[in-house]
C-alpha positions in Angstrom: -17.0 -20.3 -4.7 -18.4 -21.2 -1.2 -16.2 -22.8 1.4 -15.4 -26.5 0.7 -16.6 -29.2 3.0 -14.4 -32.0 4.5 -15.2 -34.5 1.7 -14.3 -32.0 -1.0 -11.0 -31.1 0.6 -10.3 -34.8 1.0 -10.8 -35.4 -2.7 -8.5 -32.5 -3.5 -5.9 -33.8 -1.1 -6.0 -37.2 -2.7 -5.5 -35.6 -6.1 -2.6 -33.7 -4.7 -0.9 -36.8 -3.3 -1.3 -38.7 -6.6 0.2 -35.8 -8.4 3.1 -35.6 -5.9 3.8 -39.3 -6.5 3.9 -38.8 -10.2 6.1 -35.7 -9.9 8.5 -37.5 -7.5 9.0 -40.4 -10.0 9.5 -38.1 -12.9 11.9 -35.8 -11.0 13.9 -38.7 -9.7 14.4 -40.0 -13.2 15.3 -36.5 -14.5 17.9 -35.8 -11.7 19.1 -39.4 -11.2 18.4 -38.8 -7.4 15.8 -40.7 -5.3 13.3 -38.0 -4.4 10.0 -38.4 -2.6 7.3 -35.6 -2.5 4.6 -35.4 0.1 1.7 -33.0 0.2 1.2 -31.8 3.9 -1.5 -29.3 3.0 -4.0 -28.5 0.3 -6.0 -25.3 0.5 -8.5 -23.4 -1.6 -8.0 -19.7 -1.0 -10.0 -16.7 -2.3 -7.8 -14.7 -4.6 -8.3 -11.6 -2.5 -7.0 -13.5 0.6 -3.7 -14.7 -1.0 -1.8 -12.1 0.9 -2.6 -14.0 4.1 -0.7 -17.0 2.7 2.2 -15.5 0.8 4.9 -12.9 1.4 4.6 -10.9 -1.8 8.1 -9.5 -1.3 9.7 -12.9 -1.5 11.7 -13.5 -4.7 10.6 -16.7 -6.4 11.1 -18.6 -9.6 7.7 -19.4 -11.2 7.1 -21.9 -14.0 3.8 -21.0 -15.6 1.5 -22.9 -17.9 -1.9 -22.2 -19.3 -4.3 -25.1 -18.7 -6.8 -26.0 -21.5 -9.6 -28.5 -21.8 -12.7 -29.1 -19.8 -11.4 -27.4 -16.6 -9.2 -24.5 -17.9 -7.1 -22.2 -15.8 -3.6 -21.3 -15.0 -1.0 -23.5 -13.2 2.4 -22.7 -11.8 5.1 -24.2 -9.7 6.9 -21.8 -7.4 10.4 -22.4 -6.0 13.1 -20.4 -4.3 16.0 -19.2 -6.5 18.3 -21.5 -4.5 16.1 -24.5 -5.4 16.2 -23.5 -9.1 20.0 -23.1 -9.0 20.4 -26.6 -7.5 18.1 -28.2 -10.1 19.8 -26.5 -13.0 23.3 -27.3 -11.7 22.3 -30.9 -11.2 20.6 -31.3 -14.6 23.5 -29.7 -16.4 26.2 -31.4 -14.4 27.8 -28.2 -13.4 29.9 -27.2 -10.3 28.7 -23.6 -10.1 25.2 -22.2 -9.7 23.9 -20.5 -12.9 22.9 -16.9 -13.4 19.4 -17.1 -14.8 19.6 -13.6 -16.1 22.4 -14.6 -18.5 22.2 -18.4 -18.9 19.5 -19.5 -21.4 20.4 -23.2 -21.1 19.9 -23.0 -17.3 16.5 -21.3 -17.8 15.5 -24.1 -20.3 16.5 -26.7 -17.8 14.3 -25.2 -15.1 11.4 -24.8 -17.5 11.6 -28.5 -18.3 11.6 -29.4 -14.6 8.7 -27.1 -14.0 6.9 -28.6 -17.0 7.4 -32.1 -15.6 6.2 -31.1 -12.1 3.1 -29.1 -13.2 2.2 -31.7 -15.8 2.4 -34.5 -13.2 -0.2 -32.7 -11.1 -2.4 -32.0 -14.1 -2.3 -35.7 -15.1 -3.3 -36.6 -11.6 -6.3 -34.2 -11.7 -7.3 -35.6 -15.1 -7.0 -39.3 -14.1 -8.7 -38.8 -10.8 -11.6 -36.7 -12.1 -11.9 -38.0 -15.7 -11.9 -34.4 -16.9 -9.4 -33.6 -19.6 -6.8 -31.0 -18.8 -3.9 -30.1 -21.1 -1.0 -27.7 -20.6 0.7 -25.1 -22.8 4.4 -24.6 -23.3 5.9 -23.4 -20.0 7.2 -19.9 -19.4 9.6 -18.9 -16.6 9.8 -15.8 -14.5 12.0 -14.8 -11.5 10.6 -11.8 -9.6 9.0 -10.8 -6.3 6.0 -13.1 -5.7 3.5 -10.2 -5.7 4.5 -9.2 -9.2 4.4 -12.8 -10.4 0.9 -13.4 -9.0 -0.4 -10.0 -10.3 0.8 -11.0 -13.8 -0.9 -14.4 -13.6 -4.2 -13.0 -12.3 -4.3 -10.6 -15.2 -3.2 -13.1 -17.9 -6.7 -13.3 -19.5 -10.1 -11.8 -18.9 -11.8 -14.8 -17.3 -10.4 -15.1 -13.8 -11.9 -17.3 -11.2 -12.2 -16.3 -7.6 -10.1 -19.0 -6.0 -6.6 -20.5 -5.9 -5.9 -24.2 -5.2 -2.6 -24.3 -3.3 -0.8 -27.6 -2.9 2.2 -27.5 -0.6 5.0 -29.9 -1.6 7.5 -31.3 0.8 10.6 -32.9 -0.8 12.7 -35.6 0.8 15.9 -37.2 -0.6 17.5 -33.8 -1.0 17.3 -30.7 1.2 17.9 -28.3 -1.7 14.4 -28.2 -3.2 11.3 -26.6 -2.0 8.2 -25.9 -4.0 4.5 -25.0 -4.2 2.0 -25.9 -6.9 -0.8 -23.5 -7.6 -3.9 -23.9 -9.8 -6.0 -20.9 -10.6 -9.2 -22.2 -12.2 -11.1 -20.1 -14.7 -14.8 -19.6 -14.0 -16.3 -22.8 -12.6 -13.5 -25.2 -13.4 -12.9 -26.2 -9.8 -16.6 -27.0 -9.4 -16.4 -29.2 -12.5 -13.5 -31.2 -11.0 -15.4 -31.7 -7.7 -18.7 -32.3 -9.4 -17.7 -35.6 -10.9 -17.6 -37.0 -7.4 -21.0 -35.6 -6.6 -19.4 -33.1 -4.3 
């Protein structure tokens, strides 16, 4: 896909901010903590340039969903292990941080949080564009970011050439950080932008 112009990036930023608002409301209700989420940056990056934006050696928790509908692709929410432990500990009303390798309940809690966050962004994309997008059941992985992304890129045989990256900035708690990624299949991103004549 060719480089996006200012109007196209503005439309994507607006979608991202709507999604962040939805996600903040849902997460606040889930955790019973007032949380705001801002989107300082939205970028569309060629897949081969992702190394310029990510440290592939970083260990991350990834909540991954397949996106189906008129603009299919792959969506994931990335967070640090510390963020995941805080979320699971808060959701499960525990004093100690969980061990995700051994604690299935903690993993389920994190997948539910990721599902809420990713779904919030997908609902915003759907509502803003009018293009139907539905998500699969979430899956969770904790690994080096390079291994996670490699697995996502190879998940099926129709891989687009770009990644939509939405930075998220949480306030209300200092214990959560996250990043939303949408990897559109084929021309899915062009379809989303096309409804605005962009």
